N, C-alpha and C positions, 0 to 999 in steps of 0.2 A: 034637347035640354034648353031651357030658357035661361036668360041672363040672371034672373032673380035667384033661381036655384043654384046656379054656379057661384054667385056672390055669397049666398048663405053657406054653401059648402066651404068656400075659402075662409070665411069668418070662423066657422067651426074648427077648421084645421089650424088656423093661427092661434085661436084661443086654446086649443088642446096642447099645442107645443108650448105656449106661454105658461099654462098651468103646470105642465110637467116640469119645465125648467124652474119655475118658482118653487114647486114642491121639493125637488131634489136639492136646490140651492139652500133651502131653509132647514133641511135635515141636518142636525148637528152631529158631528163625528164624536162619539162617546170617548174616543181615545185621544182627542185633541189636547186636553189639558192633563193627561195622565203621563207621569214620568216613572219609568221602571228602570232600576239600576241593577248592577251585577248580572247582566245578561238576560234579565227578564224582558218580556214583551207584553204589550197591551192587547187584550181581546175583549171586546164588548164593554170597555170602560174599566176593566180590572186587570191588574198585572198577573201574568202567569210566570211563576218563578222557576228557575232551574233547581235541580237537586242541590241541597245545601243552603238554600235561602228561602225566606218567607217574609211575611208582612205586606202591608198595603203597597209598598214600592219595592219589594224584594230586598229591603235594607237590613234585615235581621239574619244572622247566621243561625241556621237550624240547630247546629251542634251545641250552641251555647246552653240550651235548656237541659242538655244531658250531662254537662260537666259537673263533677263532684264525686262523692263517695257512694258506693253501693255495698251494702252488707248482705252476704248470702253465702252460698256454697254450691259445690258441684257434685255430681255423681259421674264416675268414669268407669269404663269397662276394664281399666287396668288397675290403678292404685286404690280404687274405692272412693269413699266420700270424704270430703273435708270442707270445712267452713273457712271463709276468708273474705276480706274486703277488696274491692276493686276501685281504683281511682281513675277517672277520666280527666285529662288535661287538654287544653286547646293546643293544636299545632299552629303556632303563630305564622308559619310560612304558608299554610294552605287552609283556607276557610272551610273546606269540606272534609277536613281530617281532624282526628283526635288522637291522643296518645293514651293507651290503656296501660296502667301499671298494676301489678299485683296478680296477674293471671298465674294460676297454679299455686297461689298462696305466698309468693315471694315478690317483693318490690323490684327485684332485679329482672324479673320476667315481665317484659313490656311488649307491646305490639302497636303498630300503626293501624288505626281504624279509618276507613274511607266510607263516607256516607254514600249509599246507593238510593236512598229515599229519605224523606224527612224523619222517618222513625226507624231506619235500619241501616246497618253498616256491615262491611266485610273487614276482616283483619288478618294480618300476618305478623309473626314475631319469632324471635329466636333468643336463646341464652345458652351459650356454650354449645353443647351437643344436642340441645332440645329445641325443636321447632314446633310451632302451633299455628293453625289457621282455621278460620271458621267465619261465622256470621252471627250478628246479634240484632235484637229488636228491642226497642224501648217503648213502652206504653205507660202513660201516666208516670208513676214513680217506680215501675218495675222493669228490670233488665233480664232478658232471656238470651242465652247464647248456646250455640252448638259448635263444637270445634273438635279437631283431631290434633293429637300430640304424637310426635315422633321423638323418642328419647333413645339415642344410640340406634339400636336395631329393633326396638320395641315400639309398636304403634298401638294407640288406643283412642277412643272417642269419649267426649265429655259433654255434659249439659250443665249449665250454670243458671241459677235463678237468684236474683238479689233485689233488694229494695233500697231506694235512695234514702239517705239520712242526712 
């Protein structure tokens, strides 16, 4: 091998290393200026939010869009059908929870709802000798729930459908 070829090879190697270093150092980190709050993290320049949060920076409580009154009714395997309103209130102590009032048609029957996704929740509640548990899903302005009720020694299941007003 002659000196000329060796020198050309060295120059090519140095130029390759320089070009690779220059390319990677100029490549901007898409997450460099992105700030995610409430436990969110940046991926590819966008925040990935944990359940219960949404928005560009995970700054919005998902549950807030579901708060309010729903007018509807349920059908149950036990006491039949009835119409009633359900009210969702924010649980100020926990941003991924709501308080549901009016289940089974009385405001005394309430339950704590915990979000499991930005459009669904699970719930448990009790009033005197009656307990209820189930899950719900909210799409646009409609609320669908399936739940079971135990009243003394009687068990039955219900489905609720309501629209936000």
